[in-house]
The first five atom37 places (N, CA, C, CB, O) and aatype in JSON, in Angstrom:
{
  "aatype": [12, 9, 6, 11, 6, 9, 13, 10, 16, 14, 3, 6, 16, 10, 2, 18, 9, 11, 3, 2, 19, 11, 2, 8, 6, 9, 10, 6, 10, 15, 18, 2, 1, 9, 18, 0, 14, 7, 6, 19, 10, 3, 9, 15, 19, 6, 6, 3, 17, 7, 3, 6, 19, 10, 12, 19, 15, 9, 8, 10, 2, 7, 3, 10, 19, 2, 3, 19, 19, 1, 19, 2, 12, 2, 2, 9, 11, 2, 3, 10, 10, 6, 19, 1, 8, 9, 16, 11, 2, 5, 3, 16, 9, 9, 2, 19, 5, 2],
  "atom_mask": [
    [1, 1, 1, 1, 1],
    [1, 1, 1, 1, 1],
    [1, 1, 1, 1, 1],
    [1, 1, 1, 1, 1],
    [1, 1, 1, 1, 1],
    [1, 1, 1, 1, 1],
    [1, 1, 1, 1, 1],
    [1, 1, 1, 1, 1],
    [1, 1, 1, 1, 1],
    [1, 1, 1, 1, 1],
    [1, 1, 1, 1, 1],
    [1, 1, 1, 1, 1],
    [1, 1, 1, 1, 1],
    [1, 1, 1, 1, 1],
    [1, 1, 1, 1, 1],
    [1, 1, 1, 1, 1],
    [1, 1, 1, 1, 1],
    [1, 1, 1, 1, 1],
    [1, 1, 1, 1, 1],
    [1, 1, 1, 1, 1],
    [1, 1, 1, 1, 1],
    [1, 1, 1, 1, 1],
    [1, 1, 1, 1, 1],
    [1, 1, 1, 1, 1],
    [1, 1, 1, 1, 1],
    [1, 1, 1, 1, 1],
    [1, 1, 1, 1, 1],
    [1, 1, 1, 1, 1],
    [1, 1, 1, 1, 1],
    [1, 1, 1, 1, 1],
    [1, 1, 1, 1, 1],
    [1, 1, 1, 1, 1],
    [1, 1, 1, 1, 1],
    [1, 1, 1, 1, 1],
    [1, 1, 1, 1, 1],
    [1, 1, 1, 1, 1],
    [1, 1, 1, 1, 1],
    [1, 1, 1, 0, 1],
    [1, 1, 1, 1, 1],
    [1, 1, 1, 1, 1],
    [1, 1, 1, 1, 1],
    [1, 1, 1, 1, 1],
    [1, 1, 1, 1, 1],
    [1, 1, 1, 1, 1],
    [1, 1, 1, 1, 1],
    [1, 1, 1, 1, 1],
    [1, 1, 1, 1, 1],
    [1, 1, 1, 1, 1],
    [1, 1, 1, 1, 1],
    [1, 1, 1, 0, 1],
    [1, 1, 1, 1, 1],
    [1, 1, 1, 1, 1],
    [1, 1, 1, 1, 1],
    [1, 1, 1, 1, 1],
    [1, 1, 1, 1, 1],
    [1, 1, 1, 1, 1],
    [1, 1, 1, 1, 1],
    [1, 1, 1, 1, 1],
    [1, 1, 1, 1, 1],
    [1, 1, 1, 1, 1],
    [1, 1, 1, 1, 1],
    [1, 1, 1, 0, 1],
    [1, 1, 1, 1, 1],
    [1, 1, 1, 1, 1],
    [1, 1, 1, 1, 1],
    [1, 1, 1, 1, 1],
    [1, 1, 1, 1, 1],
    [1, 1, 1, 1, 1],
    [1, 1, 1, 1, 1],
    [1, 1, 1, 1, 1],
    [1, 1, 1, 1, 1],
    [1, 1, 1, 1, 1],
    [1, 1, 1, 1, 1],
    [1, 1, 1, 1, 1],
    [1, 1, 1, 1, 1],
    [1, 1, 1, 1, 1],
    [1, 1, 1, 1, 1],
    [1, 1, 1, 1, 1],
    [1, 1, 1, 1, 1],
    [1, 1, 1, 1, 1],
    [1, 1, 1, 1, 1],
    [1, 1, 1, 1, 1],
    [1, 1, 1, 1, 1],
    [1, 1, 1, 1, 1],
    [1, 1, 1, 1, 1],
    [1, 1, 1, 1, 1],
    [1, 1, 1, 1, 1],
    [1, 1, 1, 1, 1],
    [1, 1, 1, 1, 1],
    [1, 1, 1, 1, 1],
    [1, 1, 1, 1, 1],
    [1, 1, 1, 1, 1],
    [1, 1, 1, 1, 1],
    [1, 1, 1, 1, 1],
    [1, 1, 1, 1, 1],
    [1, 1, 1, 1, 1],
    [1, 1, 1, 1, 1],
    [1, 1, 1, 1, 1]
  ],
  "atom_positions": [
    [[0.9, -1.2, 0.05], [0.06, 0.14, 0.03], [0.74, 0.84, 0.27], [-0.97, 0.42, 0.76], [1.62, 0.67, 1.12]],
    [[0.53, 2.2, -0.61], [1.18, 3.42, -0.98], [0.76, 4.36, 0.12], [0.8, 3.95, -2.44], [-0.43, 4.68, 0.18]],
    [[1.59, 4.83, 1.0], [1.39, 6.03, 1.94], [2.02, 7.68, 1.59], [2.09, 5.51, 3.31], [3.18, 8.02, 1.35]],
    [[1.18, 8.24, 1.63], [1.2, 9.63, 1.26], [1.09, 10.55, 2.43], [0.12, 9.9, 0.31], [0.05, 10.45, 3.09]],
    [[2.08, 11.53, 2.84], [2.15, 12.65, 4.0], [1.56, 13.81, 3.09], [3.89, 13.03, 4.71], [1.99, 13.96, 1.95]],
    [[0.67, 14.55, 3.56], [0.41, 15.97, 2.68], [0.11, 17.05, 4.03], [-1.23, 15.84, 1.37], [0.0, 16.7, 5.21]],
    [[0.04, 18.09, 3.62], [0.04, 19.34, 5.1], [-0.9, 20.43, 4.27], [2.1, 20.27, 5.71], [-0.49, 21.16, 3.37]],
    [[-2.32, 20.36, 4.8], [-3.27, 21.29, 4.42], [-4.02, 21.99, 5.5], [-4.14, 20.66, 3.6], [-4.46, 21.47, 6.52]],
    [[-4.12, 23.45, 5.07], [-5.13, 23.99, 6.16], [-6.33, 23.57, 6.73], [-5.5, 24.95, 5.84], [-6.56, 22.46, 6.25]],
    [[-7.22, 23.88, 7.51], [-8.44, 23.26, 7.93], [-9.5, 23.33, 6.58], [-9.03, 24.07, 9.33], [-10.13, 22.32, 6.25]],
    [[-9.63, 24.56, 5.87], [-10.45, 24.65, 4.69], [-9.92, 23.72, 3.62], [-10.5, 26.09, 4.19], [-10.77, 23.34, 2.82]],
    [[-8.98, 23.38, 3.49], [-8.34, 22.57, 2.45], [-8.39, 20.95, 2.61], [-6.89, 23.01, 2.4], [-8.35, 20.08, 1.75]],
    [[-8.49, 20.87, 3.99], [-8.78, 19.37, 4.45], [-10.37, 19.01, 3.9], [-8.65, 19.23, 6.35], [-10.79, 18.07, 3.23]],
    [[-10.92, 19.98, 4.39], [-12.75, 19.75, 4.27], [-12.87, 19.48, 2.97], [-13.87, 21.13, 4.62], [-13.6, 18.58, 2.55]],
    [[-11.9, 20.52, 1.98], [-12.61, 20.37, 0.64], [-11.74, 18.92, 0.2], [-12.39, 21.93, -0.57], [-12.38, 18.36, -0.69]],
    [[-10.82, 18.35, 0.44], [-10.13, 17.19, 0.28], [-10.95, 15.82, 0.66], [-8.9, 17.35, 1.08], [-10.87, 14.73, 0.1]],
    [[-11.78, 16.2, 1.83], [-12.57, 14.99, 2.46], [-14.07, 15.14, 1.4], [-12.88, 15.25, 4.52], [-14.72, 14.15, 1.04]],
    [[-14.37, 16.36, 1.09], [-15.72, 16.41, 0.27], [-15.22, 15.9, -1.18], [-16.48, 18.1, 0.21], [-15.97, 15.14, -1.79]],
    [[-13.89, 16.31, -1.81], [-13.75, 15.68, -3.05], [-12.96, 14.36, -3.44], [-13.28, 16.57, -3.73], [-12.85, 13.97, -4.6]],
    [[-12.44, 13.72, -2.34], [-11.92, 12.5, -2.46], [-12.38, 11.34, -1.66], [-10.71, 12.65, -2.29], [-12.3, 10.17, -2.05]],
    [[-12.87, 11.74, -0.51], [-13.17, 10.5, 0.38], [-14.85, 10.14, 0.08], [-12.83, 10.92, 2.2], [-15.8, 10.9, 0.26]],
    [[-14.85, 8.71, -0.45], [-16.04, 7.82, -0.78], [-16.62, 6.94, 0.28], [-15.69, 6.95, -1.87], [-15.91, 6.49, 1.19]],
    [[-17.67, 6.73, 0.18], [-18.66, 5.73, 1.0], [-18.0, 4.44, 1.14], [-20.11, 5.47, 0.27], [-17.44, 4.0, 0.14]],
    [[-17.98, 3.81, 2.14], [-16.93, 2.37, 2.83], [-15.65, 2.63, 2.99], [-16.79, 0.98, 1.9], [-15.03, 1.77, 3.61]],
    [[-14.85, 3.86, 2.5], [-13.57, 3.89, 2.71], [-13.44, 4.2, 4.27], [-12.9, 4.9, 1.76], [-14.48, 4.29, 4.92]],
    [[-12.07, 4.38, 4.97], [-11.84, 4.39, 6.14], [-11.43, 5.66, 6.64], [-11.06, 3.5, 6.37], [-10.45, 6.11, 6.04]],
    [[-11.78, 6.21, 7.34], [-11.45, 7.98, 7.62], [-10.99, 7.9, 9.19], [-13.13, 9.26, 7.41], [-11.71, 7.17, 9.87]],
    [[-10.09, 8.44, 9.75], [-9.68, 8.38, 11.04], [-9.35, 9.94, 11.28], [-8.45, 7.3, 11.27], [-8.39, 10.47, 10.72]],
    [[-10.22, 10.64, 12.18], [-10.06, 11.99, 12.69], [-9.63, 12.22, 13.71], [-10.92, 12.59, 12.73], [-10.29, 11.84, 14.68]],
    [[-8.45, 12.89, 13.93], [-7.96, 13.31, 15.22], [-8.26, 14.85, 15.73], [-6.48, 13.08, 15.17], [-7.84, 15.79, 15.07]],
    [[-8.81, 15.01, 16.62], [-9.17, 16.59, 16.9], [-9.05, 16.61, 18.3], [-10.72, 17.17, 16.43], [-9.08, 15.63, 19.04]],
    [[-8.88, 18.1, 18.67], [-8.57, 17.73, 20.57], [-8.07, 16.72, 20.9], [-9.69, 17.57, 21.54], [-7.09, 16.08, 20.52]],
    [[-8.96, 16.57, 21.8], [-8.37, 15.06, 22.27], [-9.32, 13.8, 22.05], [-8.06, 15.06, 23.91], [-9.74, 12.92, 22.8]],
    [[-9.43, 14.03, 21.04], [-10.74, 12.9, 20.44], [-9.96, 11.9, 19.28], [-12.33, 13.96, 19.46], [-9.32, 12.6, 18.49]],
    [[-9.88, 10.65, 19.04], [-9.54, 10.18, 17.82], [-10.36, 9.12, 17.38], [-8.27, 9.83, 17.79], [-10.31, 7.98, 17.84]],
    [[-11.23, 9.57, 16.35], [-12.4, 9.04, 15.86], [-12.14, 8.23, 14.3], [-13.45, 10.32, 15.8], [-12.29, 8.74, 13.19]],
    [[-11.68, 6.71, 14.64], [-11.48, 5.94, 13.46], [-12.97, 5.22, 12.93], [-10.3, 4.8, 13.82], [-13.85, 4.89, 13.73]],
    [[-13.06, 5.07, 11.55], [-13.93, 4.26, 11.37], [-14.63, 4.33, 9.93], [0.0, 0.0, 0.0], [-14.02, 5.01, 9.1]],
    [[-15.64, 3.83, 9.58], [-15.97, 3.46, 7.88], [-16.6, 4.56, 7.66], [-16.95, 2.09, 7.38], [-17.26, 5.1, 8.55]],
    [[-16.49, 5.0, 6.53], [-17.56, 6.35, 5.98], [-18.81, 5.49, 5.67], [-16.96, 7.36, 4.32], [-18.81, 4.4, 5.1]],
    [[-19.85, 6.15, 6.14], [-21.1, 5.49, 5.63], [-21.87, 6.86, 4.85], [-22.1, 4.7, 7.05], [-22.62, 6.56, 3.93]],
    [[-21.77, 7.88, 5.08], [-22.25, 9.09, 4.13], [-21.23, 10.53, 4.1], [-23.85, 9.58, 4.71], [-20.62, 10.89, 5.11]],
    [[-21.18, 11.08, 3.1], [-20.89, 12.77, 3.26], [-21.51, 13.15, 2.6], [-19.71, 13.48, 3.03], [-21.8, 12.61, 1.53]],
    [[-22.1, 14.6, 3.15], [-23.16, 14.91, 2.23], [-22.86, 16.7, 2.79], [-24.98, 13.94, 2.57], [-22.5, 16.86, 3.96]],
    [[-23.01, 17.77, 1.99], [-23.18, 19.28, 2.1], [-24.56, 19.52, 2.3], [-22.68, 20.07, 0.86], [-25.52, 19.18, 1.6]],
    [[-24.52, 20.27, 3.53], [-26.09, 20.55, 4.23], [-26.1, 22.01, 4.05], [-26.35, 20.09, 6.05], [-25.2, 22.57, 3.44]],
    [[-27.15, 22.67, 4.59], [-27.37, 23.9, 4.8], [-27.62, 24.31, 6.33], [-28.41, 24.2, 3.98], [-28.59, 23.67, 6.76]],
    [[-27.23, 24.94, 7.05], [-27.37, 25.24, 8.4], [-27.29, 26.86, 8.69], [-26.26, 24.45, 9.16], [-26.23, 27.43, 8.94]],
    [[-28.38, 27.43, 8.64], [-28.75, 28.59, 8.83], [-27.97, 29.46, 7.65], [-28.48, 28.94, 10.28], [-27.13, 30.33, 7.88]],
    [[-28.32, 29.16, 6.68], [-27.76, 29.66, 5.51], [-26.31, 29.43, 5.13], [0.0, 0.0, 0.0], [-25.85, 29.99, 4.14]],
    [[-25.61, 28.67, 5.85], [-24.48, 28.46, 5.77], [-24.1, 26.95, 5.02], [-24.06, 28.69, 7.07], [-24.75, 26.01, 5.47]],
    [[-23.32, 26.68, 4.13], [-22.91, 24.99, 3.69], [-21.93, 24.57, 4.6], [-22.21, 24.72, 2.07], [-20.96, 25.26, 4.9]],
    [[-22.18, 23.27, 5.1], [-21.73, 22.41, 6.0], [-21.38, 21.28, 5.61], [-22.45, 22.24, 6.83], [-22.15, 20.82, 4.76]],
    [[-20.32, 20.46, 5.94], [-19.68, 19.41, 5.49], [-20.05, 18.39, 6.76], [-18.07, 19.76, 5.16], [-19.45, 18.46, 7.83]],
    [[-21.13, 17.4, 6.52], [-21.52, 16.43, 7.45], [-20.83, 15.16, 6.94], [-23.1, 16.3, 7.59], [-20.9, 14.8, 5.76]],
    [[-20.1, 14.43, 7.99], [-19.88, 13.08, 7.48], [-19.91, 12.11, 8.67], [-18.52, 12.99, 6.7], [-19.22, 12.16, 9.69]],
    [[-20.85, 11.2, 8.32], [-21.57, 9.83, 8.96], [-20.35, 8.91, 9.04], [-22.91, 9.06, 7.92], [-19.63, 8.77, 8.06]],
    [[-20.08, 8.21, 10.33], [-18.85, 7.25, 10.42], [-19.38, 6.59, 11.26], [-17.44, 7.69, 10.78], [-19.88, 7.04, 12.29]],
    [[-19.32, 5.1, 10.83], [-19.29, 3.93, 12.06], [-18.19, 3.69, 12.48], [-19.76, 2.61, 11.78], [-17.28, 3.18, 11.83]],
    [[-18.14, 4.11, 13.88], [-16.64, 3.84, 14.66], [-16.5, 2.45, 14.81], [-16.47, 4.51, 16.22], [-17.42, 1.65, 14.95]],
    [[-15.07, 2.16, 14.78], [-14.9, 0.74, 14.76], [-13.79, 0.69, 16.2], [-14.22, 0.13, 13.06], [-12.69, 0.16, 16.07]],
    [[-14.17, 1.2, 17.34], [-13.42, 1.12, 18.36], [-14.01, -0.06, 19.28], [0.0, 0.0, 0.0], [-15.04, -0.71, 19.08]],
    [[-13.08, -0.14, 20.35], [-13.46, -1.59, 21.07], [-14.55, -1.24, 22.33], [-11.88, -2.42, 21.8], [-15.38, -2.08, 22.67]],
    [[-14.47, -0.22, 22.83], [-15.46, 0.21, 23.74], [-16.77, 0.95, 22.97], [-14.72, 1.2, 24.76], [-17.91, 0.7, 23.35]],
    [[-16.54, 1.75, 21.98], [-17.56, 2.55, 20.98], [-17.6, 1.91, 19.82], [-17.2, 4.0, 20.65], [-16.63, 1.67, 19.1]],
    [[-18.76, 1.63, 19.62], [-18.79, 0.78, 18.3], [-20.11, 1.38, 17.79], [-18.81, -1.03, 18.49], [-21.11, 0.69, 17.92]],
    [[-20.23, 2.73, 17.15], [-21.52, 3.42, 16.98], [-21.58, 4.12, 15.64], [-21.76, 4.43, 18.12], [-20.59, 4.0, 14.92]],
    [[-22.45, 4.72, 15.28], [-22.33, 5.62, 13.81], [-22.57, 7.01, 14.68], [-23.78, 5.24, 12.3], [-23.3, 7.15, 15.66]],
    [[-21.89, 7.81, 14.15], [-21.61, 9.31, 14.46], [-21.75, 10.27, 13.41], [-20.29, 9.49, 14.92], [-21.14, 10.05, 12.37]],
    [[-22.37, 11.18, 13.49], [-22.12, 12.24, 12.44], [-21.54, 13.59, 12.86], [-23.37, 12.53, 11.78], [-22.04, 14.28, 13.74]],
    [[-20.63, 13.85, 12.27], [-19.63, 15.05, 12.38], [-19.67, 16.09, 11.5], [-18.35, 14.67, 12.29], [-19.49, 16.01, 10.29]],
    [[-19.95, 17.26, 12.28], [-20.12, 18.43, 11.39], [-18.73, 19.15, 11.26], [-21.24, 19.44, 11.97], [-18.2, 19.92, 12.07]],
    [[-18.33, 18.78, 10.18], [-16.71, 19.18, 9.87], [-16.53, 20.6, 9.93], [-16.15, 18.73, 8.36], [-15.4, 21.05, 10.09]],
    [[-17.52, 21.36, 9.81], [-16.94, 23.17, 9.84], [-17.09, 23.32, 11.24], [-18.01, 24.6, 8.87], [-16.56, 24.32, 11.73]],
    [[-17.91, 22.31, 12.23], [-17.52, 22.89, 13.78], [-16.35, 22.61, 14.48], [-18.42, 22.48, 14.74], [-16.02, 23.19, 15.51]],
    [[-15.57, 21.51, 13.81], [-14.07, 21.03, 14.41], [-12.73, 21.23, 13.28], [-14.19, 19.21, 14.81], [-11.54, 20.93, 13.37]],
    [[-13.42, 21.78, 12.4], [-12.11, 21.96, 11.25], [-11.0, 22.71, 11.89], [-12.54, 22.88, 9.8], [-9.88, 22.44, 11.45]],
    [[-11.07, 23.66, 12.89], [-10.13, 24.39, 13.24], [-9.2, 23.55, 14.73], [-10.89, 25.87, 13.49], [-8.04, 23.75, 15.08]],
    [[-10.15, 22.71, 15.29], [-9.66, 21.95, 16.06], [-8.74, 20.33, 15.49], [-10.86, 21.82, 16.86], [-7.99, 19.63, 16.17]],
    [[-9.07, 20.18, 14.35], [-8.45, 18.94, 13.43], [-6.71, 19.41, 13.47], [-9.25, 18.93, 11.47], [-6.16, 20.49, 13.25]],
    [[-6.09, 17.84, 13.93], [-4.77, 17.78, 14.21], [-4.28, 16.77, 13.17], [-4.48, 17.4, 15.69], [-3.2, 17.07, 12.66]],
    [[-4.8, 15.77, 12.8], [-4.54, 14.64, 11.57], [-5.95, 14.05, 11.15], [-3.49, 13.25, 12.11], [-6.99, 13.89, 11.8]],
    [[-5.66, 13.83, 10.04], [-6.66, 13.28, 9.3], [-6.32, 12.13, 8.16], [-7.28, 14.4, 8.71], [-5.8, 12.42, 7.08]],
    [[-6.68, 10.8, 8.56], [-5.8, 9.78, 7.99], [-7.19, 9.31, 6.63], [-5.19, 8.3, 9.46], [-8.35, 9.29, 7.02]],
    [[-6.98, 9.08, 5.64], [-7.88, 8.45, 4.66], [-7.25, 7.55, 4.14], [-8.4, 9.22, 3.69], [-6.09, 7.74, 3.78]],
    [[-7.89, 6.29, 3.96], [-7.36, 4.67, 3.98], [-8.18, 4.26, 2.72], [-7.82, 3.6, 5.56], [-9.39, 4.35, 2.89]],
    [[-7.82, 3.87, 1.57], [-8.48, 3.12, 0.61], [-7.74, 1.73, 0.59], [-8.47, 3.87, -0.78], [-6.96, 1.3, 1.44]],
    [[-8.15, 1.14, -0.53], [-7.94, -0.17, -1.02], [-6.15, 0.18, -1.48], [-9.24, -0.65, -2.46], [-5.33, -0.71, -1.25]],
    [[-5.81, 1.11, -1.94], [-4.47, 1.33, -2.53], [-3.29, 2.34, -1.99], [-4.77, 1.73, -3.8], [-2.08, 2.42, -2.2]],
    [[-4.33, 3.16, -1.11], [-3.36, 4.26, -0.62], [-3.83, 4.54, 0.75], [-3.36, 5.63, -1.55], [-4.97, 4.25, 1.11]],
    [[-2.78, 5.21, 1.66], [-3.19, 5.82, 2.98], [-2.48, 7.06, 2.84], [-2.79, 4.97, 4.35], [-1.26, 7.18, 2.72]],
    [[-3.43, 8.1, 2.86], [-3.18, 9.33, 2.77], [-3.36, 9.83, 4.56], [-4.25, 10.0, 1.54], [-4.31, 9.67, 5.33]],
    [[-2.01, 10.46, 4.76], [-2.4, 11.07, 6.05], [-2.4, 12.83, 5.91], [-1.24, 10.51, 7.26], [-1.47, 13.41, 5.36]],
    [[-3.4, 13.44, 6.38], [-3.31, 14.86, 6.15], [-2.83, 15.34, 7.76], [-4.93, 15.56, 5.53], [-3.32, 14.94, 8.82]],
    [[-1.69, 16.31, 7.58], [-1.43, 17.22, 8.8], [-2.1, 18.34, 8.53], [0.04, 17.57, 9.11], [-2.04, 18.85, 7.41]],
    [[-2.89, 18.91, 9.6], [-3.76, 20.13, 9.61], [-3.07, 21.02, 9.96], [-4.88, 20.15, 10.36], [-2.82, 20.96, 11.16]],
    [[-2.47, 22.16, 9.24], [-1.78, 23.4, 9.9], [-2.72, 24.43, 10.2], [-0.71, 24.02, 9.02], [-3.58, 24.68, 9.35]],
    [[-2.71, 25.21, 11.5], [-3.63, 26.02, 11.55], [-2.73, 27.51, 11.39], [-4.53, 25.74, 12.89], [-3.32, 28.59, 11.39]]
  ]
}
């Protein structure tokens, strides 16, 4: 598997997720003190009070928490530290630069 590391701003990271991440791929979000790895179930752009927001539904694959969460990426974009996008062929590590 190819491993690639890139450095993006928070807004570029959201654009990367919107443009590149597909359903059933693995997305690992690290923000604040939270680590949320799981399978992507849905990615959608929705309207919230007149603003576009990126919503990601993830089926968490943790030992203690094995649930589906819906993450408003716009709410956490400035807290993101790292995002890992895993496909069959490539593992992309995004270091988020604030």
